[in-house]
One Martini backbone bead per residue (centre of mass of N, CA, C, O) as a GRO file, in nm:
protein
  183
    1UNK     BB    1  -2.065   1.590   3.359
    2UNK     BB    2  -1.737   1.472   3.268
    3UNK     BB    3  -1.556   1.606   3.016
    4UNK     BB    4  -1.316   1.577   2.795
    5UNK     BB    5  -1.115   1.785   2.666
    6UNK     BB    6  -1.022   1.904   2.380
    7UNK     BB    7  -0.739   1.880   2.184
    8UNK     BB    8  -0.541   2.101   2.034
    9UNK     BB    9  -0.410   2.063   1.709
   10UNK     BB   10  -0.230   2.059   1.462
   11UNK     BB   11  -0.316   1.997   1.145
   12UNK     BB   12  -0.083   1.798   1.078
   13UNK     BB   13  -0.136   1.605   1.316
   14UNK     BB   14  -0.431   1.542   1.257
   15UNK     BB   15  -0.390   1.436   0.974
   16UNK     BB   16  -0.210   1.196   1.054
   17UNK     BB   17  -0.421   1.057   1.232
   18UNK     BB   18  -0.631   1.019   1.011
   19UNK     BB   19  -0.457   0.852   0.820
   20UNK     BB   20  -0.410   0.619   1.016
   21UNK     BB   21  -0.709   0.548   1.057
   22UNK     BB   22  -0.777   0.512   0.754
   23UNK     BB   23  -0.584   0.285   0.697
   24UNK     BB   24  -0.723   0.080   0.885
   25UNK     BB   25  -1.013   0.097   0.769
   26UNK     BB   26  -0.954   0.044   0.466
   27UNK     BB   27  -0.809  -0.224   0.504
   28UNK     BB   28  -1.067  -0.366   0.637
   29UNK     BB   29  -1.324  -0.220   0.439
   30UNK     BB   30  -1.280  -0.022   0.236
   31UNK     BB   31  -1.446   0.207   0.064
   32UNK     BB   32  -1.747   0.109   0.098
   33UNK     BB   33  -1.717   0.004   0.420
   34UNK     BB   34  -1.637   0.282   0.508
   35UNK     BB   35  -1.666   0.511   0.777
   36UNK     BB   36  -1.610   0.823   0.883
   37UNK     BB   37  -1.702   0.778   1.176
   38UNK     BB   38  -1.481   0.567   1.241
   39UNK     BB   39  -1.244   0.751   1.201
   40UNK     BB   40  -1.328   0.973   1.397
   41UNK     BB   41  -1.335   0.791   1.652
   42UNK     BB   42  -1.030   0.717   1.656
   43UNK     BB   43  -0.950   1.042   1.689
   44UNK     BB   44  -1.169   1.254   1.806
   45UNK     BB   45  -1.359   1.355   1.573
   46UNK     BB   46  -1.542   1.490   1.331
   47UNK     BB   47  -1.684   1.440   1.038
   48UNK     BB   48  -1.660   1.738   0.930
   49UNK     BB   49  -1.352   1.756   0.972
   50UNK     BB   50  -1.274   1.552   0.757
   51UNK     BB   51  -1.414   1.691   0.522
   52UNK     BB   52  -1.258   1.954   0.548
   53UNK     BB   53  -0.969   1.816   0.499
   54UNK     BB   54  -1.061   1.599   0.237
   55UNK     BB   55  -1.384   1.623   0.124
   56UNK     BB   56  -1.382   1.291   0.102
   57UNK     BB   57  -1.372   0.961   0.109
   58UNK     BB   58  -1.229   0.922  -0.160
   59UNK     BB   59  -0.997   1.120  -0.107
   60UNK     BB   60  -0.890   0.971   0.140
   61UNK     BB   61  -0.838   0.703   0.003
   62UNK     BB   62  -0.634   0.815  -0.205
   63UNK     BB   63  -0.429   0.910   0.005
   64UNK     BB   64  -0.377   0.632   0.122
   65UNK     BB   65  -0.289   0.499  -0.140
   66UNK     BB   66  -0.050   0.689  -0.195
   67UNK     BB   67   0.101   0.628   0.069
   68UNK     BB   68   0.149   0.333  -0.001
   69UNK     BB   69   0.311   0.372  -0.259
   70UNK     BB   70   0.527   0.548  -0.123
   71UNK     BB   71   0.635   0.326   0.066
   72UNK     BB   72   0.725   0.136  -0.155
   73UNK     BB   73   0.915   0.328  -0.307
   74UNK     BB   74   1.103   0.382  -0.065
   75UNK     BB   75   1.196   0.091  -0.028
   76UNK     BB   76   1.312   0.056  -0.313
   77UNK     BB   77   1.521   0.294  -0.302
   78UNK     BB   78   1.683   0.134  -0.053
   79UNK     BB   79   1.738  -0.107  -0.212
   80UNK     BB   80   1.852  -0.348  -0.377
   81UNK     BB   81   1.895  -0.325  -0.741
   82UNK     BB   82   1.707  -0.592  -0.746
   83UNK     BB   83   1.465  -0.814  -0.764
   84UNK     BB   84   1.534  -0.953  -0.496
   85UNK     BB   85   1.579  -0.700  -0.324
   86UNK     BB   86   1.292  -0.584  -0.366
   87UNK     BB   87   1.139  -0.833  -0.266
   88UNK     BB   88   1.252  -0.831   0.021
   89UNK     BB   89   1.157  -0.547   0.095
   90UNK     BB   90   0.855  -0.603   0.054
   91UNK     BB   91   0.825  -0.831   0.260
   92UNK     BB   92   0.908  -0.661   0.504
   93UNK     BB   93   0.681  -0.456   0.476
   94UNK     BB   94   0.440  -0.648   0.499
   95UNK     BB   95   0.527  -0.753   0.790
   96UNK     BB   96   0.537  -0.454   0.930
   97UNK     BB   97   0.279  -0.349   0.729
   98UNK     BB   98  -0.021  -0.477   0.680
   99UNK     BB   99  -0.177  -0.244   0.524
  100UNK     BB  100  -0.039  -0.242   0.255
  101UNK     BB  101  -0.170  -0.492   0.122
  102UNK     BB  102  -0.465  -0.417   0.181
  103UNK     BB  103  -0.476  -0.145   0.031
  104UNK     BB  104  -0.400  -0.251  -0.242
  105UNK     BB  105  -0.642  -0.445  -0.271
  106UNK     BB  106  -0.858  -0.223  -0.226
  107UNK     BB  107  -0.786  -0.058  -0.475
  108UNK     BB  108  -0.856  -0.278  -0.680
  109UNK     BB  109  -1.152  -0.320  -0.576
  110UNK     BB  110  -1.217   0.005  -0.641
  111UNK     BB  111  -1.206   0.016  -0.972
  112UNK     BB  112  -1.507   0.093  -1.035
  113UNK     BB  113  -1.396   0.359  -0.965
  114UNK     BB  114  -1.272   0.576  -1.179
  115UNK     BB  115  -1.084   0.753  -1.003
  116UNK     BB  116  -0.938   0.520  -0.868
  117UNK     BB  117  -0.845   0.371  -1.120
  118UNK     BB  118  -0.665   0.597  -1.236
  119UNK     BB  119  -0.473   0.621  -0.990
  120UNK     BB  120  -0.389   0.323  -0.969
  121UNK     BB  121  -0.277   0.300  -1.251
  122UNK     BB  122  -0.061   0.518  -1.234
  123UNK     BB  123   0.092   0.394  -0.989
  124UNK     BB  124   0.149   0.120  -1.114
  125UNK     BB  125   0.313   0.223  -1.356
  126UNK     BB  126   0.525   0.372  -1.189
  127UNK     BB  127   0.626   0.119  -1.043
  128UNK     BB  128   0.716  -0.033  -1.294
  129UNK     BB  129   0.923   0.181  -1.383
  130UNK     BB  130   1.096   0.165  -1.129
  131UNK     BB  131   1.185  -0.125  -1.158
  132UNK     BB  132   1.325  -0.093  -1.429
  133UNK     BB  133   1.521   0.133  -1.343
  134UNK     BB  134   1.655  -0.006  -1.088
  135UNK     BB  135   1.719  -0.305  -1.252
  136UNK     BB  136   1.681  -0.340  -1.580
  137UNK     BB  137   1.420  -0.455  -1.646
  138UNK     BB  138   1.200  -0.606  -1.831
  139UNK     BB  139   0.878  -0.667  -1.898
  140UNK     BB  140   0.876  -0.964  -1.801
  141UNK     BB  141   1.019  -0.914  -1.531
  142UNK     BB  142   0.811  -0.719  -1.416
  143UNK     BB  143   0.569  -0.912  -1.429
  144UNK     BB  144   0.698  -1.126  -1.249
  145UNK     BB  145   0.733  -0.948  -1.004
  146UNK     BB  146   0.425  -0.883  -0.967
  147UNK     BB  147   0.325  -1.172  -0.947
  148UNK     BB  148   0.495  -1.243  -0.701
  149UNK     BB  149   0.388  -1.012  -0.520
  150UNK     BB  150   0.097  -1.110  -0.514
  151UNK     BB  151   0.149  -1.382  -0.386
  152UNK     BB  152   0.288  -1.266  -0.135
  153UNK     BB  153   0.055  -1.095  -0.034
  154UNK     BB  154  -0.156  -1.317  -0.005
  155UNK     BB  155   0.007  -1.510   0.170
  156UNK     BB  156   0.047  -1.317   0.408
  157UNK     BB  157  -0.254  -1.234   0.463
  158UNK     BB  158  -0.347  -1.553   0.483
  159UNK     BB  159  -0.137  -1.729   0.617
  160UNK     BB  160   0.012  -1.925   0.463
  161UNK     BB  161   0.202  -2.153   0.424
  162UNK     BB  162   0.536  -2.103   0.409
  163UNK     BB  163   0.584  -2.205   0.111
  164UNK     BB  164   0.422  -1.963  -0.020
  165UNK     BB  165   0.614  -1.719   0.134
  166UNK     BB  166   0.886  -1.802   0.068
  167UNK     BB  167   1.187  -1.665   0.010
  168UNK     BB  168   1.309  -1.880  -0.177
  169UNK     BB  169   1.080  -1.888  -0.381
  170UNK     BB  170   1.087  -1.593  -0.467
  171UNK     BB  171   1.383  -1.592  -0.553
  172UNK     BB  172   1.359  -1.811  -0.766
  173UNK     BB  173   1.170  -1.659  -0.953
  174UNK     BB  174   1.340  -1.394  -0.986
  175UNK     BB  175   1.597  -1.529  -1.099
  176UNK     BB  176   1.452  -1.625  -1.367
  177UNK     BB  177   1.401  -1.309  -1.450
  178UNK     BB  178   1.681  -1.250  -1.460
  179UNK     BB  179   1.945  -1.150  -1.604
  180UNK     BB  180   2.202  -1.255  -1.739
  181UNK     BB  181   2.513  -1.262  -1.717
  182UNK     BB  182   2.634  -0.979  -1.905
  183UNK     BB  183   2.358  -0.801  -1.982
   0.00000   0.00000   0.00000
């Protein structure tokens, strides 16, 4: 039997591959439904190697969740610093990287796990503070932004009819939450 020899890769490269595979698996199956063996099979490594690198399935899930929040924050940092500008940037991210919305929803779904809940809460609050800092939005405007973002996320992921995820609709909502000119 001719087996293909395993290629040794630097730990940083292997780690990135595992994170990418874990992102796809957790997006599709959540924390409870994902098996480390499925992640390992995607990358061609052993289950023990993943445990060696990440410690546990929960730890790997939280790293994937943090990477998702990091991607959102990076997109916001580069966007026009208005509620509409950040909303547009988020919509483009959702459409270009489908796992972003799925991992976010899976993180909320895994909130029964206290450790996941605490980290998701912290990152959610940090994201809310970023929105306020970047745009000057008040508490109501930030809540409106996140409510609109949740509708946008669900609409995109469920591929609801265009009027549900329509850019004009989202902009209309966010403009109503924006501070009046001169404030």
